[in-house]
N, C-alpha and C positions, 0 to 999 in steps of 0.2 A: 908146679901143679897148683891150681886155684882152691883154696880152702872153702869145702860147702857145709852148709849150715841148714838147720831148721829153726823156724821161731816158735818160742814158747812163751807165750805172753804171760805175766805173772799178775793175775788178777788180785788175788787175796793182798800181794804187798802191794800192789797198786792204790788198792783201796785204803789199807792201814797207813801208807806213808804219805799219799797222796802225790804220788810220782807215778807216772805212767811208765811202766818197767816191763821190759821183757828180756829172756834169755836166749842166747843162742846156741844150741845144741849142736855140736860137731856130727859130721858124717851126715849130713842132711842131703838135699837137692837143689839148694839157692846158692849161687855163689855169695861170698861175704859181702861185697860191695852193693850187690842187687838187694840183699836182705836189709841193708844198711839204710836204703832208701826208703822202707817203709817208716809209718809213724812211730816214735816213741822217745819219751823224754830221757829214759835211761837206757842202757844196753850192756846187757852182762853176759859174760862168757866165762867158763871154767876151762882151763886148758890143761893136761896132763904136763908133767914136769918134762918128760921125754919128748913131746911133739915141739921141738924147736921151729921148725918150719910153721906151725900155726902161731906160736907166740911172737915170730918175727912179722908174720902177716898182720896180724891183730895190731902191732904196735905201730905198724906202717897205716894203718887207717885211724890211728888219733886214740887207740884204748891206751887205758893207764893201770899201771899195777896196783892192785886194791890189796891183797895178803894172799900168804901162800897157806896150803890145807894138807893135812897127812892124815891118812886114813890107816885104822889099825885094826886088827881082828885078834880076839883070843879064844880058843876053844872051850868049850863048858865040859867040865869033867866032873868029878866028885867036888860037892859044893856041902857047903852048910849056913845055916841062918847066923844073922849078924846081930848081937845086942844093941838093943837102942836105935835099930832101924825098923821103920814101920810105915805103912801106907798113909800117905797125907790124906788130910781131911778137909773138907771146905771151910771148917772154920779154921783152917790154917792158912786160907790163899791171901789175906793180907799182908801176913808175915813173909811168905814167899815171896808175893809179888814186890814187895820192899827189897827184899836181899837181891832178887833178881836184877831190879833195876840198878843196885850198886854194883854187882859184882861183873856185869858183862858190858860196861862201858866202851870197850876197847873190841871192836868187830868192824866186818866189813860194810855194817849199815850205818857208816858213820858221815860226819861234814868232810868233805864239801859235797856228798852225793847225796845225802840226807839232811835233814834238821838235826839241829844239835842233840838234842834230847831222843832222836830217833831208836836208838839202839838200846836205851834203858827202857823205852816202852816196849819195844818189839819182845825183848826177852821176859819182860814183866808180863805181857800176855802170853807169851808160850809156855812158862810155868803154871799160869793161872788157868791156861788149858788144859795142860797134863794133869793136874788134879780133878778135873770133870771128866778127862778121858775123852776130849774132843779133837785132840792132836795126837801127841804121844798118849799111850794106852793108861799109863800109869806113873806115879810122882811116890819116890819115896823119900822119907826123911831122916836124917839122924838128928838125936836129941840126947841132951846131957841128962845127968841123973836129976835134975830140978824139971826137966821136961823144956828147957829152951832150945831154940833151932839150933842148929850147929851146922847143916849142911843138907842138901836135896839132890836128887837124881831124876831124870825122865826117861821111860822107856816106851820103845815101839816095837812090836812083834812085825817083823818085815819077813815073809815068808818062813824061811826056816830059823832066821837068827833073832837076835835081840840088838835092836839100837840104840844106842845111847843118845839122847837128846840135848838137854843139859844137866851139867855137874857141876855143883858149887859149894865152895867151903866157906862160912862167913869168916871175917878176919879173924875174930876172937878165938876160934876153934882150929886156926890152919897150924900145922906142924904137929897134930895129935893122932894123925893117923884117920881121919875122919874119910877124907876121900877113898880110901884103900877100905875101908869098911864098906863104904856105898858100894863099890866098885863089884866087890865079893856078893854082897847082898844082891847085885843085879844079875850076878852070873847065876846066883841060886834063885831068882826069879824065872831066869831062862830054862835052868834044869827042870822046873816043875811043871814048867809048859812043854817040855821035851824037846827045846830049841837046841841049836847045835853050837853057835857061834854066838859071842858078844862083838859087836861093831860099835866104833866110834870115830869121829872125824875131829879134829882139832888144828888149830892155827900152828903155822910152823913155829912161831914165835914165842908159843904158849910150852916153854922147856918145862916147867912145874907138871902141867899134865902129860905132856910126853913121858917124862920121868915116872910117872905115876902108871901109866900104860905099861909100858916095857917093863917095868918092875913088878908088874902083877901079871906078866905073862904074855902080853899083846905081842903079835908081829905087825911091822909096818909093811903094810901092803901096798900102797902107792902116795904119791905125792902129786899135788896139782896149784894151779895160780888162777886166782880169779882177777880178772880185768874188765873194767868198766869204761863206758865212752857215752858222754851225754849228745842227744839224739840231734840238738841243733847244730852241733860242732860240724864243719865243713868235710866231705868226704875227699 
């Protein structure tokens, strides 16, 4: 059975990275081969891990595995405010910008698909936008007793859920429960807004994050793989 897709042009990503990119979404109306005849410098597709037929098909069309991804969710029940956690202010944007550019250098926005500094720039811009509420709705930060930044988490309200965007803990603060406090504070943020669940996606290779979410009561809901294909490659 042919794989049918729809084409989703990634306008913001294309402008930001300088690479004309488009995502192929499954269960559309175009056969995969026909879709790939359209102009694009980079094709992206996210395939559920159990869709082996699609994985085989995209491999035959020259797509390459970029990374695996896990989606997790935890119910928001009774929560409490966490000490040392507060809403990020614009005056803290520079510190958050610098931290995010260092913490998320390994991602699917990496060479050879993007420029070597692309991942750092992307996540720095993401957390900056979150502080301003222009992508994620809120950024919470963790600080030590002296007020030094320890970590951050960005949050977005999506229907009845809280979606975690970025969660980062600075190297000098790791191993001290900062990530756990940020996650609990995020659940409290959602409870105040009468939301039902906290949802998060992370790389399958990020075992530290996976352990944190599972230890905090999250359940693994699905896994998927990202594949890329350069548009000029022969079909």
